C-alpha positions in Angstrom: -117.0 -43.5 -20.7 -117.6 -45.8 -17.7 -121.0 -46.8 -19.2 -122.8 -46.1 -22.5 -124.2 -42.6 -22.9 -127.7 -44.1 -23.3 -127.4 -45.7 -19.9 -126.9 -42.3 -18.3 -129.8 -40.9 -20.3 -132.3 -43.7 -19.6 -131.6 -43.4 -15.9 -132.0 -39.6 -16.0 -128.6 -39.0 -14.4 -128.3 -35.8 -16.5 -131.6 -34.2 -15.4 -131.1 -31.4 -12.9 -133.5 -28.9 -11.3 -134.8 -25.5 -12.3 -132.6 -23.9 -9.7 -128.8 -23.9 -10.0 -126.2 -22.7 -7.5 -123.2 -20.9 -8.7 -120.8 -23.7 -7.9 -122.9 -26.3 -9.8 -123.1 -24.2 -13.0 -119.7 -25.6 -14.0 -121.2 -29.0 -14.5 -124.3 -27.9 -16.5 -124.4 -28.4 -20.3 -127.5 -26.4 -20.9 -130.8 -25.2 -19.6 -133.8 -26.7 -21.4 -136.8 -24.7 -22.6 -138.8 -25.9 -19.6 -136.2 -24.5 -17.3 -134.5 -27.7 -16.2 -130.7 -27.7 -16.1 -129.0 -30.6 -17.9 -125.7 -31.9 -16.7 -122.7 -32.4 -19.0 -122.4 -36.2 -19.1 -118.7 -36.1 -19.9 -118.2 -34.2 -16.6 -120.5 -36.5 -14.7 -118.5 -39.5 -16.0 -115.2 -37.9 -15.3 -116.2 -37.1 -11.7 -117.4 -40.6 -11.1 -114.1 -42.0 -12.2 -112.1 -39.6 -9.9 -114.5 -40.4 -7.0 -113.9 -44.2 -7.6 -110.2 -43.7 -7.5 -110.4 -41.7 -4.3 -112.9 -44.0 -2.5 -111.0 -47.2 -3.4 -108.2 -46.1 -1.0 -110.4 -46.4 2.0 -111.4 -49.5 3.9 -114.0 -47.9 6.3 -116.6 -46.1 4.2 -119.9 -44.9 5.4 -122.7 -44.1 2.9 -125.8 -42.3 4.0 -129.2 -41.5 2.4 -132.2 -40.1 4.2 -134.0 -40.0 0.8 -136.0 -43.2 0.3 -135.0 -43.2 -3.4 -131.4 -43.9 -2.4 -132.0 -46.6 0.2 -131.7 -49.7 -2.1 -128.7 -48.1 -3.9 -126.6 -47.4 -0.9 -127.4 -50.8 0.7 -126.3 -52.6 -2.5 -123.2 -50.4 -2.8 -122.2 -51.1 0.9 -122.6 -54.8 0.4 -120.5 -54.8 -2.8 -117.6 -52.8 -1.5 -117.6 -53.6 2.2 -119.0 -50.3 3.5 -121.5 -49.4 6.2 -124.9 -48.0 5.0 -127.3 -45.9 6.9 -130.6 -45.6 5.0 -133.2 -43.4 6.5 -132.8 -41.3 9.6 -129.2 -40.5 10.7 -129.1 -40.5 14.5 -127.2 -37.5 15.9 -124.0 -38.5 17.6 -123.4 -41.5 15.3 -120.0 -40.0 14.4 -119.3 -37.9 17.5 -120.7 -39.7 20.5 -118.6 -42.7 21.5 -121.2 -43.7 24.1 -123.9 -44.2 21.5 -124.4 -47.9 20.6 -124.3 -47.1 16.9 -121.1 -45.0 17.1 -119.0 -45.4 14.0 -115.6 -44.0 12.9 -115.3 -44.1 9.1 -112.4 -43.0 7.0 -114.7 -41.3 4.4 -118.4 -40.5 4.2 -120.6 -40.5 1.1 -123.9 -38.7 1.1 -126.7 -38.8 -1.4 -127.8 -35.2 -0.8 -125.9 -32.7 1.4 -129.0 -30.7 2.0 -131.2 -33.6 3.3 -128.2 -35.3 4.9 -127.2 -32.1 6.7 -126.7 -33.7 10.1 -124.2 -36.1 8.6 -122.3 -33.2 7.0 -122.1 -31.4 10.3 -120.7 -34.4 12.2 -118.3 -35.3 9.4 -116.8 -31.8 9.4 -116.3 -31.9 13.1 -114.4 -35.1 12.8 -112.4 -33.8 9.8 -113.5 -36.8 7.7 -113.5 -36.4 3.9 -117.0 -36.0 2.4 -118.1 -37.2 -1.1 -121.6 -36.1 -2.1 -123.9 -36.6 -5.0 -125.0 -33.1 -5.8 -127.9 -31.9 -7.9 -127.9 -28.4 -9.5 -129.7 -26.9 -6.4 -127.1 -28.1 -3.9 -124.6 -25.9 -2.1 -121.4 -27.8 -1.9 -119.3 -25.6 0.4 -118.9 -28.3 3.1 -118.3 -31.1 0.6 -114.7 -32.2 -0.3 -115.7 -33.9 -3.6 -118.8 -33.4 -5.7 -120.4 -36.0 -8.0 -122.8 -33.9 -10.2 -125.9 -36.0 -10.9 -129.6 -36.2 -10.4 -129.8 -37.2 -6.7 -133.6 -37.4 -6.6 -134.4 -40.2 -9.0 -134.2 -43.8 -7.9 -132.9 -45.0 -11.3 -130.3 -42.3 -11.4 -129.0 -43.1 -7.9 -129.0 -46.8 -8.7 -126.8 -46.3 -11.7 -124.4 -43.8 -9.9 -123.8 -46.3 -7.1 -123.6 -49.3 -9.4 -120.9 -47.5 -11.4 -119.0 -46.5 -8.2 -119.1 -50.0 -6.8 -117.9 -51.6 -10.0 -115.1 -49.1 -10.5 -114.0 -49.2 -6.9 -113.6 -53.0 -7.1 -111.7 -52.7 -10.4 -109.3 -50.3 -8.7 -108.9 -52.5 -5.7 -108.0 -55.4 -8.1 -111.0 -57.4 -6.9 -112.2 -57.7 -10.4 -110.3 -57.2 -13.7 -113.0 -56.1 -16.1 -116.6 -54.9 -16.2 -117.9 -58.3 -17.0 -116.5 -59.7 -13.8 -118.9 -57.5 -11.8 -121.9 -59.8 -11.4 -124.3 -57.3 -9.7 -126.8 -55.6 -12.0 -128.3 -52.1 -11.9 -131.5 -53.7 -10.9 -129.8 -54.9 -7.6 -129.3 -51.2 -6.9 -132.9 -50.2 -7.6 -132.6 -49.4 -11.3 -134.1 -51.1 -14.3 -132.6 -53.0 -17.2 -131.4 -50.8 -19.9 -132.9 -53.0 -22.6 -136.4 -52.3 -21.2 -135.8 -48.6 -21.4 -134.9 -48.1 -25.0 -137.8 -45.8 -25.6 -137.0 -43.8 -22.5 -133.4 -43.5 -23.6 -134.5 -42.2 -27.0 -136.8 -39.6 -25.4 -134.2 -38.5 -22.9 -131.6 -38.3 -25.7 -133.7 -36.0 -27.8 -134.3 -33.7 -24.8 -130.6 -33.6 -24.0 -129.4 -33.0 -27.6 
C-alpha cells in the first residue's frame, strides 16, 4: 500500500456516509451497524495509485475545493506539484470566458466534491478536460472521468489523500526517488501526525474490522 493501513484509518479516509449511490457501491467494503458505509481500503489505495500515474502526465493541473475542509490540502498539493489551486468560491467563467481576468486553461481538473464543485464540473465538461474527483459514497460520478473513493468531508482525510497524491506524482515524475525524499508532512496538508493518533487508529480499526 502507498501508506500504512493505520494511516488511512486514523485519518478516517475509509468512513463514508449513510447514503450510497449505485456507482459508489463497488468501492464499499461493508455497512456498519450505525448505517455508515465503509470504503474498501485496498480499492482506495489502488485508485490513488492509478490517479497519481494519470495526473503525473499533466503539467497544467487545476485543483478546486469549495469545502473549507479541503482548502489547506489543495493549496499544499498545488505548491508541491506545480498546480493551480482555487479554494473557496469558483467564479463562473474561469474555464470558459477568456475575457475574465482569472481565466485558466488547465490540462486536467481535480475536484474535492463533484456535488459541491458542480460549477467546475459543468465548465470542465464543456471544455472537454479530464476530471478527477474525490467521491464519497453519496456522490454521483456520471460526469467524472476518474473517481478516487474516499471520505471527502473530513479535513484529515483530505489532507492524507492529497499528501499521498503529491508524493506519488513527484515519484512518477522522477522528482524524488523514494518516500523519504518527500519532505512535506501530512500536517502541511491539514492533517495530524500519525503518532499522535494511535488511539484514534485503534478505535477506527476496530470499527472497520
